[in-house]
DOZAGU-428563 format. One line per field, with one value per residue (C-alpha): y, z, x; residue in three letters; residue number from 1. Coordinates in pm, 1 decimal. Layout:
<pts>
north	c(Y,...)
up	c(Z,...)
east	c(X,...)
res	c(ALA,...)
n	c(NUM,...)
</pts>
This chain:
<pts>
north	c(11.4,368.6,700.0,873.7,1234.0,1379.3,1734.4,1947.0,2188.8,2482.0,2623.0,2971.1,2987.2,3243.8,3174.8,3353.5,3198.0,3166.1,3399.2,3617.4,3431.6,3602.9,3452.4,3656.9,3796.3,3926.4,3863.6,3751.6,3633.4,3518.9,3267.7,3226.0,2894.3,2650.0,2308.9,2100.2,1863.2,1617.3,1386.3,1082.7,884.2,677.5,1011.5,934.2,1276.1,1351.8,1634.2,1825.9,2184.5,2441.6,2554.5,2905.3,3196.5,3575.0,3709.4,3550.8,3521.9,3148.6,3080.4,3231.8,3102.5,3265.8,3199.0,3372.0,3194.0,2903.6,2937.7,3062.0,2739.5,2481.7,2636.1,2742.9,2477.5,2192.4,2069.7,2106.0,1814.1,1598.5,1644.8,1310.7,1119.8,793.8,740.4,391.3,530.7,893.0,834.1,872.8,1267.3,1373.9,1271.0,1442.3,1772.3,1748.8,2030.5,2283.4,2424.5,2448.7,2605.4,2265.8,2404.7,2408.5,2090.2,1924.4,2042.2,1849.9,1555.3,1500.3,1503.0,1228.9,1036.7,1047.0,954.0,652.4,529.8,592.7,340.6,104.0,123.4,168.5,486.7,707.6,619.5,256.3,352.4,502.2,242.7,405.6,127.0,358.6,334.6,679.4,943.1,1186.1,1593.6,1896.0,2251.9,2553.9,2870.6,3205.8,3534.6,3647.1,4009.7,3918.0,3642.4,3636.3,3558.0,3276.4,3077.8,3118.3,2942.8,2688.9,2599.5,2525.9,2315.1,2110.3,2042.4,1950.8,1687.2,1783.6,1609.5,1923.8,2303.3,2478.6,2808.6,3125.3,3309.0,3597.5,3848.3,3992.7,3743.1,3465.0,3326.1,3502.8,3394.7,3056.3,3060.6,3137.5,2910.0,2665.0,2757.8,2706.4,2394.0,2209.4,1896.2,1961.4,1901.2,2254.6,2325.7,2705.5,2800.1,3065.2,3106.8,3194.3,3500.5,3459.5,3429.2,3310.4,3625.5,3496.3,3179.6,3266.8,3400.6,3061.6,2861.4,2990.9,2757.2,2439.3,2578.8,2466.7,2107.4,2224.3,1921.0,2146.8,2476.8,2482.9,2679.9,2928.9,3052.1,3156.8,2982.3,2849.9,2745.9,2379.2,2514.5,2745.8,2500.1,2282.0,2519.3,2593.1,2213.5,2138.9,2427.1,2309.7,2048.3,2139.1,1950.8,2159.5,2106.5,2225.2,2336.1,2605.9,2434.3,2128.8,2133.2,1786.2,1419.0,1598.2,1929.6,1638.4,1429.6,1682.9,1840.5,1520.6,1445.3,1783.1,1733.5,2049.7,1896.2,1583.6,1634.6,1722.6,1837.9,1721.9,1963.1,1787.7,2149.0,2247.9,1936.2,1911.1,1616.3,1277.7,1115.0,1349.6,1340.1,967.6,998.4,1240.7,1024.0,669.0,838.1,987.0,637.3,489.1,771.1,762.9,1111.8,1140.5,1348.2,1500.7,1650.6,2018.3,2273.0,2564.6,2633.8,2400.6,2373.8,2000.4,1878.4,1944.3,1834.2,1520.5,1453.3,1546.9,1305.9,1003.3,1075.8,1081.2,705.1,629.1,518.0,748.1,987.7,972.7,1306.1,1496.9,1709.9,2046.9,1871.2,1995.0,1972.2,2130.6,2388.9,2528.8,2726.2,2699.1,2833.2,2567.5,2345.2,2240.9,1845.4,1606.6,1516.2,1764.6,1664.4,1593.5,1566.6,1336.0,1389.7,1473.9,1208.9,1176.7,841.8,764.5,761.0,426.1,494.5,481.3,793.4,1074.6,957.4,1277.3,1392.4,1724.8,1942.8,2091.7,2378.3,2478.6,2471.9,2666.9,2906.6,2978.9,2975.0,3297.6,3158.4,2848.0,2755.6,2399.6,2268.9,1976.3,1701.5)
up	c(-0.1,-64.4,-18.6,-366.7,-296.5,-555.1,-350.0,-74.7,89.8,293.5,542.1,743.8,1067.9,1296.3,1622.5,1976.8,2277.6,2590.8,2797.5,2708.8,2766.0,2841.0,2835.2,2856.6,2485.3,2516.2,2538.7,2267.3,2260.7,1841.4,1724.9,1348.1,1186.6,905.8,882.9,598.6,431.1,203.5,13.3,-126.5,-489.1,-272.1,-93.9,228.4,398.5,653.1,880.6,1008.3,1182.9,1125.0,1486.4,1412.1,1550.1,1339.9,1487.1,1498.3,1900.9,1923.1,1606.5,1338.6,1143.3,1117.4,951.1,660.6,596.0,679.6,360.4,108.6,218.8,196.0,-101.6,-321.2,-197.2,25.7,-154.0,-507.2,-374.4,-281.7,-624.8,-825.6,-528.1,-449.2,-69.7,80.0,457.0,597.4,720.0,340.5,371.4,589.5,313.4,40.8,229.6,286.1,44.2,234.1,521.2,837.0,826.8,1055.4,1138.5,762.4,698.6,1041.2,948.2,612.9,705.3,986.1,737.3,565.3,876.5,939.2,592.2,645.2,917.7,776.8,535.7,753.5,958.3,1260.3,1530.8,1456.3,1789.8,1666.7,1345.1,1548.1,1784.8,2086.5,2332.2,2616.2,2635.8,2849.4,2891.4,3199.2,3120.4,3269.9,3231.5,3144.0,3271.9,3138.5,3351.9,3543.4,3713.1,4021.9,4235.6,4389.3,4030.7,3941.1,4310.7,4224.0,3859.1,4010.6,4290.8,4020.9,3789.5,4111.5,4183.9,3814.6,3825.3,3599.0,3689.3,3667.8,3674.5,3430.9,3512.3,3294.4,3433.0,3394.1,3560.8,3846.5,3819.0,3939.6,4249.1,4491.7,4309.7,4291.4,4649.0,4704.0,4494.8,4649.7,5031.6,4896.4,4732.0,4884.8,4717.3,4375.6,4084.4,3912.0,3670.2,3583.1,3192.2,3111.9,2757.7,2735.9,2935.1,3178.7,3074.7,3285.5,3482.0,3646.1,3754.3,4142.6,4144.2,3933.9,4218.3,4440.1,4240.1,4372.2,4754.0,4559.6,4441.0,4097.7,3846.6,3596.3,3466.5,3071.4,2836.2,3082.3,2871.1,2466.3,2239.6,2054.4,2328.0,2438.3,2576.0,2851.1,2968.0,3056.6,3303.8,3426.7,3490.6,3650.3,3923.6,3970.5,4132.2,3956.8,3637.7,3319.6,3015.5,2686.5,2439.0,2172.4,2159.9,2010.4,1631.6,1559.0,1664.8,1606.0,1864.2,2124.0,2063.6,2128.2,2440.3,2591.3,2553.2,2676.0,2994.7,2879.9,3030.8,3191.6,3033.5,2661.4,2558.3,2235.2,2041.2,1672.3,1495.7,1668.0,1526.3,1188.8,1220.0,1366.9,1229.2,1370.8,1707.2,1684.5,1675.6,1937.6,2146.4,2083.5,2135.7,2472.7,2550.4,2513.0,2718.5,2992.7,2914.9,3031.0,2773.3,2757.6,2494.5,2491.5,2331.4,2093.2,2162.0,1931.9,1849.7,1794.6,1525.2,1617.5,1993.8,1825.3,1716.8,2035.4,2206.5,1954.0,2017.6,2384.2,2357.7,2332.0,2574.6,2712.5,2742.3,3117.2,3223.0,3178.2,2883.1,2795.8,2589.7,2804.6,2711.4,2402.1,2654.5,2837.9,2552.7,2271.5,2336.5,2042.2,1908.9,1535.2,1610.1,1729.9,2000.8,2148.7,2327.5,2712.7,3036.6,3334.5,3660.8,3423.1,3198.0,2844.1,2705.8,2363.0,2072.1,1910.6,1564.4,1236.2,1227.7,1475.3,1621.5,1592.3,1319.6,1134.3,1282.1,958.8,1039.3,1294.6,1028.2,764.4,1073.7,1172.1,792.9,659.3,362.8,138.1,-64.1,-301.4,-428.0,-712.2,-656.4)
east	c(6.5,145.7,46.1,-48.9,-195.8,-434.1,-503.0,-386.2,-577.6,-398.7,-711.8,-613.0,-758.7,-844.2,-917.8,-980.1,-824.5,-1043.8,-791.6,-487.8,-181.1,127.9,520.0,864.2,761.4,425.9,65.3,-181.0,-506.8,-559.6,-378.8,-367.0,-257.6,-303.2,-512.8,-355.8,-638.7,-457.5,-655.7,-507.9,-658.7,-845.6,-1051.1,-857.7,-820.2,-535.9,-512.4,-211.7,-184.3,89.6,216.9,420.5,259.2,174.3,543.9,854.2,905.5,937.9,1095.9,1239.9,892.1,549.2,224.8,296.5,652.6,468.6,262.9,493.1,722.0,437.1,283.2,604.3,865.4,747.0,465.2,627.7,862.2,550.8,427.7,435.7,574.7,448.7,539.9,559.9,594.7,584.8,922.0,998.1,868.2,1144.8,1407.3,1202.7,1186.9,1571.7,1725.9,1524.5,1706.2,1512.9,1134.4,1037.5,735.9,615.3,748.9,605.6,248.4,276.1,429.2,160.9,-77.8,78.1,122.9,-287.4,-323.0,-123.6,-269.7,-617.1,-518.9,-409.6,-700.8,-516.4,-510.2,-168.7,-43.8,-1.6,144.0,414.6,477.9,286.2,156.2,-18.3,-409.8,-408.4,-159.9,-76.4,-110.2,-8.1,-141.3,57.2,-26.5,103.8,221.6,-42.7,-106.8,-33.6,38.4,-313.2,-481.7,-182.7,-262.9,-621.1,-542.4,-325.6,-606.6,-836.0,-621.7,-480.7,-859.2,-937.0,-646.2,-407.0,-71.2,172.9,179.2,386.5,443.3,624.4,868.6,1088.8,1374.8,1152.8,884.0,1035.6,1190.3,935.7,670.2,739.2,836.4,470.1,282.3,523.9,386.0,34.5,92.1,391.0,370.2,202.2,424.9,547.0,807.0,893.7,946.4,1164.6,1166.9,1518.9,1495.7,1812.6,2196.4,2495.6,2494.3,2205.4,2330.9,2334.3,1982.9,1889.1,2014.9,1745.9,1547.3,1709.4,1516.8,1167.8,1188.3,1139.7,1054.8,1244.8,1328.3,1313.1,1509.6,1627.2,1932.8,1925.6,1717.1,1995.5,2226.9,2348.6,2716.8,2595.4,2311.4,2574.9,2733.4,2396.5,2305.1,2649.7,2596.7,2232.5,2032.2,1689.0,1680.6,1722.8,1491.6,1551.7,1312.8,1383.6,1746.1,1672.2,1525.0,1670.6,1845.7,2201.0,2097.6,1969.2,2241.9,2504.4,2325.7,2281.2,2692.6,2783.2,2591.3,2323.4,2022.9,1820.6,1512.9,1376.5,1092.2,994.6,736.9,633.5,666.6,993.8,1175.3,1044.2,759.2,672.7,952.6,1218.5,1038.4,1068.7,1398.6,1504.0,1251.3,1454.6,1791.6,1681.7,1556.4,1827.6,2056.3,1804.0,1709.6,1328.1,1112.0,768.7,555.0,520.4,212.8,187.9,-164.7,-255.7,-607.0,-773.3,-577.4,-224.3,-332.0,-427.9,-100.4,44.1,-170.0,-51.1,344.9,278.8,162.1,574.2,728.2,1025.8,713.9,741.9,652.2,335.7,369.9,128.8,-204.8,-458.2,-819.4,-967.2,-1181.6,-841.8,-786.1,-1073.4,-1451.6,-1485.0,-1232.4,-1246.2,-1283.9,-1517.4,-1529.7,-1313.5,-989.8,-1111.3,-931.5,-1045.8,-851.1,-535.3,-562.0,-653.2,-769.1,-606.5,-851.8,-863.2,-1009.6,-823.2,-547.7,-579.3,-883.4,-1095.5,-1338.1,-1299.9,-1566.6,-1681.4,-1898.3,-1619.8,-1360.5,-1632.9,-1615.8,-1291.3,-1122.7,-1009.9,-891.3,-821.3,-578.5,-598.1,-328.8,-364.8,-81.6)
res	c(MET,THR,ILE,SER,LEU,LYS,GLN,ILE,LYS,LEU,HIS,ARG,LEU,LYS,MET,MET,LEU,ASN,ASP,PRO,PHE,THR,THR,SER,PHE,GLY,THR,PHE,GLN,GLU,LYS,GLU,PHE,PHE,ILE,ILE,GLU,MET,ILE,ASP,GLU,ASP,GLY,ILE,ARG,GLY,TYR,GLY,GLU,SER,VAL,ALA,PHE,SER,SER,PRO,TRP,TYR,SER,GLU,GLU,THR,VAL,GLU,THR,ASN,PHE,HIS,MET,MET,LYS,ASP,PHE,LEU,ILE,PRO,LEU,LEU,LYS,LYS,LYS,VAL,ILE,ALA,HIS,PRO,ASN,GLU,VAL,GLU,GLN,ILE,PHE,SER,PRO,ILE,LYS,ARG,ASN,ASN,MET,ALA,LYS,SER,ALA,LEU,GLU,GLY,ALA,VAL,TRP,ASP,VAL,TYR,ALA,LYS,GLN,LYS,GLN,ILE,PRO,LEU,ALA,GLU,ALA,LEU,GLY,GLY,THR,LYS,ARG,GLN,ILE,GLU,VAL,GLY,ILE,SER,LEU,GLY,ILE,GLU,PRO,THR,VAL,LYS,ASP,LEU,LEU,LYS,LYS,VAL,GLU,THR,TYR,VAL,GLN,GLU,GLY,TYR,LYS,ARG,ILE,LYS,ILE,LYS,ILE,LYS,PRO,GLY,TYR,ASP,VAL,ASP,MET,LEU,ARG,GLU,VAL,ARG,ARG,HIS,PHE,PRO,ASP,THR,PRO,ILE,MET,ALA,ASP,ALA,ASN,SER,ALA,TYR,SER,LEU,ALA,ASP,LEU,GLU,HIS,LEU,ARG,LYS,LEU,ASP,GLU,LEU,ASN,LEU,MET,MET,ILE,GLU,GLN,PRO,LEU,ALA,HIS,ASP,ASP,ILE,VAL,ASP,HIS,ALA,THR,LEU,GLN,ALA,ALA,LEU,ARG,THR,PRO,VAL,CYS,LEU,ASP,GLU,SER,ILE,HIS,SER,LEU,GLU,ASP,ALA,ARG,LYS,ALA,ILE,GLU,LEU,GLY,SER,CYS,LYS,ILE,ILE,ASN,ILE,LYS,ILE,GLY,ARG,VAL,GLY,GLY,LEU,THR,GLU,SER,LYS,LYS,ILE,HIS,ASP,LEU,ALA,LYS,GLU,LYS,GLY,ILE,ASP,VAL,TRP,CYS,GLY,GLY,MET,LEU,GLU,ALA,GLY,ILE,GLY,ARG,ALA,HIS,ASN,ILE,ALA,LEU,THR,THR,LEU,SER,GLN,PHE,VAL,LEU,PRO,GLY,ASP,THR,ALA,GLY,SER,SER,ARG,TYR,TRP,LYS,LYS,ASP,ILE,ILE,LYS,PRO,GLU,VAL,GLU,VAL,GLU,ASN,GLY,ILE,ILE,HIS,VAL,PRO,ASN,LYS,PRO,GLY,ILE,GLY,TYR,GLU,MET,ASP,GLU,GLU,ALA,LEU,LYS,GLU,PHE,THR,VAL,ALA,THR,GLU,THR,ILE,HIS,VAL)
n	c(1,2,3,4,5,6,7,8,9,10,11,12,13,14,15,16,17,18,19,20,21,22,23,24,25,26,27,28,29,30,31,32,33,34,35,36,37,38,39,40,41,42,43,44,45,46,47,48,49,50,51,52,53,54,55,56,57,58,59,60,61,62,63,64,65,66,67,68,69,70,71,72,73,74,75,76,77,78,79,80,81,82,83,84,85,86,87,88,89,90,91,92,93,94,95,96,97,98,99,100,101,102,103,104,105,106,107,108,109,110,111,112,113,114,115,116,117,118,119,120,121,122,123,124,125,126,127,128,129,130,131,132,133,134,135,136,137,138,139,140,141,142,143,144,145,146,147,148,149,150,151,152,153,154,155,156,157,158,159,160,161,162,163,164,165,166,167,168,169,170,171,172,173,174,175,176,177,178,179,180,181,182,183,184,185,186,187,188,189,190,191,192,193,194,195,196,197,198,199,200,201,202,203,204,205,206,207,208,209,210,211,212,213,214,215,216,217,218,219,220,221,222,223,224,225,226,227,228,229,230,231,232,233,234,235,236,237,238,239,240,241,242,243,244,245,246,247,248,249,250,251,252,253,254,255,256,257,258,259,260,261,262,263,264,265,266,267,268,269,270,271,272,273,274,275,276,277,278,279,280,281,282,283,284,285,286,287,288,289,290,291,292,293,294,295,296,297,298,299,300,301,302,303,304,305,306,307,308,309,310,311,312,313,314,315,316,317,318,319,320,321,322,323,324,325,326,327,328,329,330,331,332,333,334,335,336,337,338,339,340,341,342,343,344,345,346,347,348,349,350,351,352,353,354,355,356,357,358,359,360,361,362,363,364,365,366,367,368,369,370,371)
</pts>
């Protein structure tokens, strides 16, 4: 059985988040992104989602650059190709440097088509075995510590398995001490989004008293060398996020001792195939991994769920329920969390159906390309 694509639709969506989301880079409440719909010659439809933001605050990619790369470079590489397995897409796209989020969006749709052809869940196609996954919640920077404590209390009561809190200079140790005082036994991690440098090392040492699960990406977005120095000075595990774009990045970081944990984001590393490779290396080297989120809508969330069924995803990820972020999602049923647990769907492919009415409601433009 092979994958022979007939048509690719790039649906550009605009959706409003339930609440403003604030990081060390800024605040936003609207998410613009692409849903990729691939149709093979038998009419099977597979879906992927681009995770780039409208501005290049997380990486150099944006919604606009994703569209340009997909339409003008990546999709032309797929034309007339007969694909035996989704793993081949990575090699097909290899002439194009980086642009991992654009690559991932298309590759994810190919994986969905493949799993549906095989009549198996995407999780099974990837080699996953878990029937349920544990998830945590990611909280942005709140106006006051009191506001933050209220949100933490809400999500602890809802059963989320860990709380991730965004930090930045001036909003870090004192705030986390207060959170820890109120929630002495709750698994808590801090996410810095590259807001610090080695000049802050002594300040960051204070985190060791708080029994955090990890501090995520404290130093520069492209660094693995200084993180090794920091990790050697901290008891708190360092988790790398923005620094890891490939299997090679992960290998070098592990060899240098730059981290004890890796956050695998499908879009950041270029797709499910590369994510699996990083997972396998981490398992071999005894490095814990978890699946990070990029404020995905339902399609991207479904891909995250499938990936997290792999065995070395031993820490709760960021794949919260749909209602945490969206008043209305674009899949049926929406992703639901019960006491910090998501039950993995067992239907073919991503396991969720596209809500065509919601897709139409949130779509601002569609580009149809015949392959």
